[in-house]
N, C-alpha and C positions, 0 to 999 in steps of 0.2 A: 682713660679707656682708649683714647686715640693713640697714646704711646704703646699700649698693649697691641693694638691692631697693627701699628707700624712695625713693631718688633716681630710680630707673628708673620706678617706678609713679606717684609723686606729684609729685616736684619738677621733673623735666625733661619737657617735652612731646615728642610724636612729630613727626617731619618729614613734610611734605606731599610724599611721594615721587612721587605721580602728578600733581601740579599744579605749584605754584610752583617746586619744586626738581627736577622730573623730568629736566631736562637738565643737571644738575650732575655732579660726579664719580660719584655713586651710579649713574648710567646705565651706566657702565663695569662696575661690580661686578655689577649685575643681569644685564648681557649675558653676563658670564663664567659666572654661576650658571646661566643658561638654556642655555648651550652645553654644559655638562658632560653626559656625560663627554668631549665633544669640546672644541675650542678655538675661541673666537670670533675672527673675522678683522676685526672692526670696531672693536676697542678700541685706543686710542692708548697709547703709552708715556708715562710709566712705569707707568700703571695696569695694563697687560696683564701685567706681571711680578709683580704683587701678587696672585697667583692662589690662594693657599692657602685662605683663608676662603671666597671665593665658590665655588671648585671643590668643596670639601667640602660646602657647603650645597646646591649643585646636585645632587650625588650622593645626598644623604640625603633630600631632600624636594621636593615639587612647589611649595610656596608659599615663594618666596624671602624675602618680608618676615618671615614667622614665623621662618624659619631665621636670618635676620640679627638678629632680636630676641633669640633665645636666645644667639647668638654674642656679641652686645654685652654682655648681662648676664653671661655666663660670663667674657668677656675682662676686663671691668672688675673683677669679683670676683677673678679670678686676679691682676690687677695690684695690687689692694689687699692681697691676701694676701702677694704677693712683697715689696711695700713694707714691710709689717709685719715680715716676716722679716728684711729688710735692717736695719731699725731695731733689732730685738732682737739681731742679730749685733753691733751696735755699741753695746751696753750700755744701750740705752734702756729706761726703765721700761715695764712692760706698759700702764699707763694712758696714758702719753705716746705709746707706739707706736700704740695703738688710736685715740687722738684725732687724731694726725697722719695716720693712714691715712684717717680719715673726711674730714679736710680735703682730702686728695688726691682723694677721690671727689666732693667738692663743687666742685673746681676746674673752672670753666666751660669753659675751652678745652682741657682734657685729657679727664677722664672725662665731664664734662657734655656736650661735643660728641658723644662716642661714644654716650651714652645718648639724645641727641636724634636724631642721624643714625646709626641702627644699621648702616647699610651701611658705615660706617667702623670696624667692630669691629676690623679689623686694626691700627688705631692703638694700641689698648690691648693687644692680644695681643702685638704686636711689642715693646712696652715691658716687658710681663711676662716674655717670653722673654729679653729682654736682662738683666733683673734675675736671672732664673734662671741665666743663664750667668755673671753676675758672682758669684752665690752659689757656683756650681760651681767657679769659679776660686779664690775665697777659701778654699774648703774642700777644694781639691786633688782635684777629681773631673773630670779632663779628658774622660772618656767621656761625661759628662752635657753638656758643652759641645758635643761632636760631635753628640750626639743632638738637642739643642735648636736648633742653628744651621741644620739642614736645613729644618724648617718656617719658621724665623724669616726666612731670606733670601727665601722665597717669600711672605712677608707684608708686610714693609716693609724699605727699604734701611737704616734706622737700626740694624737688628740687627748690621750690620757694625761698629758702634762698639765691639763687644767686642774687635776687633783693637787699636785704639789704647789701650783700657783695659788690656789685657794687656801691651802694650809699655811703657806708662808705668809700670805696677806693677813690671815686670821691671827697668827701669832704676832706679827709685827704691829698690827693696829689694835689688837685685843678686842676686836668686834666679833665676839664669839657667836652671837645669835645670827648675824649676817653670814658668817662662815658656815655655821651648822646648816642653815637653809640651803646654801649653795651646794654643800656636800650631799645633802639629802636629795637634791635635784639630780645629782650624778648617778644615783642608784639605778634608775631604769637603764641608762646607757651602759653601765658596768654589767648589769644583768644580761643585756642584749649581746655584749661582747663575749661573755662567757658562753652564752647559748650558741653563738656562731662557732666558737671553738669546739663545741660539742657536736654540732650537726654537720659541719662542712667536712667532706672527705678530703684527705691529703694523701699524696703519693710517697711521702717520706715520714712515716709514723715515728721515727726516732728523733725528729726535730725537737730542739729545745734551745732556749736562750742561753742556758749554761754552756751548751756545746759551742755556741757562737763566741761566747766570752773566752772560752778556752782556746779557740782557734785564733782569735785576734788579739788576745792579751799580750803577746810578745811585741806588738806594735807600740805599746806604752813606753818601751825603753829603746825604741829605734828612732834615729834622728829624722829619716826621710818622711815618715808619716806626720811628725810634728811640723816639719817645714811645710808640707802640703796644707796642713790645717791652719797654721799661723799666717802664711803668706798668700794662699790661694783662695781659701774658702770664702773669706769676706773681703776680698780685694775690691777697691784700693784703700779702704778706710779701716783696715784691721788693726792698725797700730795706734789709733787715736786715744784709746784708753791710757796708753803709756805716755802719749804727748801731753795729755791733760790729767795727770794723776789725782790732783785735788778734786777736780770735777768728777772724775771716775768714782772716787770715794763718796762724794756727795750723791751721785746717782745710785750707788749701791745702797747707801743708807736710806735714801728716799724711796727707792723702788726695788726692795729686796726680792720680790716675787719674780720680776723680770730677770734679775741676776740668776736666780735658781733655774729658771727655764733655759737661760743661755748655757748654764753648766750642763743641763740635761741634754741639750743639743750637742754639746761637745762630747758627752759620754757616748752618744750613739755612734760616733766615729769608730769606736772600738768593738762594735758588733757587726761591722760591715767593711768591705774592701774599698768602697767608693767614698773616701774620706771627705773630699770637698763637698760632695752632694749632701752628705749627712750633716755636716756642720754649717752649711750655707744658711739655714734659717736663723743663725745667730746674726745675720745681716740686719734683720729687723730690729734686734736689740741695739746693734751698733748705730743704726740710723736714728733710732729713738734717742740714743745718747747724743748724737750730733744735733738733733733738733732741740734737746734740752739745753745743751751748751750754748746754742744760738739764742735760746730764750734768756739764759743767764748772762751771756757776754756779747751777743750780737755778732758772732763770728761770721755768719753768712751775709752780713751787710758788707763785708770786705770783698770787693768785686774780684780781685785777683785770686783770692782763696776759693771763692765760689766757682770761678772759671776753672781753676786747677782741678778741683774735685770732679767737676763735670767731664773735663777732657780725659782725666785718668780713668774714670768709670767707663767712658766710651772705648778707650783703648783696651781695657781689661775685658770688655764684652766681646772683643774680636777673637773669640775662642777658636782654636785650631780645628775643632770638630763641630761646634754648634753654629758658628756664624757663617753667613754667606760670603762676606768679605773678611775672612779670618786670617790670622797670622799662621802661615802654613807649617812652620816648624814648631814642634811642641816645646823644645828647649828654649827657643827664642821667646815663645809666648810666656812661659813661666818666668824667664828672666825679666821680661818687660813688666810682669805683674809685681815682681819684687821691687823693681825700680819705681813703679807707680806708688806702691805702699810706702816706700821710704820717702819719696817726694812729698806725699801728702803729710806724712808724719813730721818731716823737717819743716814744712810750711806751717803746720800747726804749732810747732815749738816756737817758730819765729813770731807767729801771731800772738801766742801766749806771752812771750817776752814783751812785745809791743804793748799789749794790753796792760801788763803789770807796770811797765814804765809809765804808761799814760795814767794809770791809777795813782802811781807814786807822785807824778807831777800835779795831778788834781788835788791830792792830799796836801802837798807842799803849798799850793796856791791857796787852799783853804786856811792853812795855818797862818800865812802871811796876812790874809784878810782879817783873821781873828786878832792878830797882834796889832 
């Protein structure tokens, strides 16, 4: 939580919500807050359906900016806490879980963007609620899933990713009864989501997901969107799956539901123009993978590798738009992110080679003792 406060107060700057960015997405969230306890009729879909955070802020206080500031701080703190709990559930050491949670807070397109544009507090809150529902599923508490999904579906659409997560886990583990109870717990939230789409007025009645797919489908065959996704969205640890391919396969076999959710996050990049921000939640899966590789191989016990990951994450957090002390030139920033990605990947390859050499030497020593 101290890391969240530090990033909020010192590291990431505040958006110019009344000037340069006044007519971006935040305009819709402010309009919903101002309309509470009523409903705004001027907001377009899908923003109009993401009503939970702005509606609560509109009910509680007269100053929407102060309200969104508090909401952003609480939401990112809640996300960091839920991510820490996720790592601890999967046997991560306390020091590693804390360190990786701090890296999540420093992630520029995830926590950093929310701490910059506080009107997007729902981004972090929806991810935190998704992690809470995953925790509830893994600990067999379907009632908590039912409780969390109701505000979650009124925050962001990605909260519905809990459904494929449950289905994938149910198929992989063959725990049909557990999965059926969890899916049944989702019914009230799905019903509430459908009801919101029925009662909330929108100013673009022709809106549809199919239209978005049609508009952004050409990005699938363009190189620049893929470069942005691969090298920027989860910088600087985006290439570690390639550096540790055997461990990546082990991760996918052991945790297929997390892999499916990561693919869904990737898919959202092709229904929006802000590619990095859409794919950034994959950082949670990447950092979980790093934590598990550390559990399997102790890679974060190696001080130089741990320091390299921390320093490159700090450099990549110096976003040209979000950070107070940012890298001013956008092209230089993107170039540094690619350098950091490659540096961490090369270091991981070296570390893997050293581990394998060590394992080989240990095996040979064992053979000599037996002989």
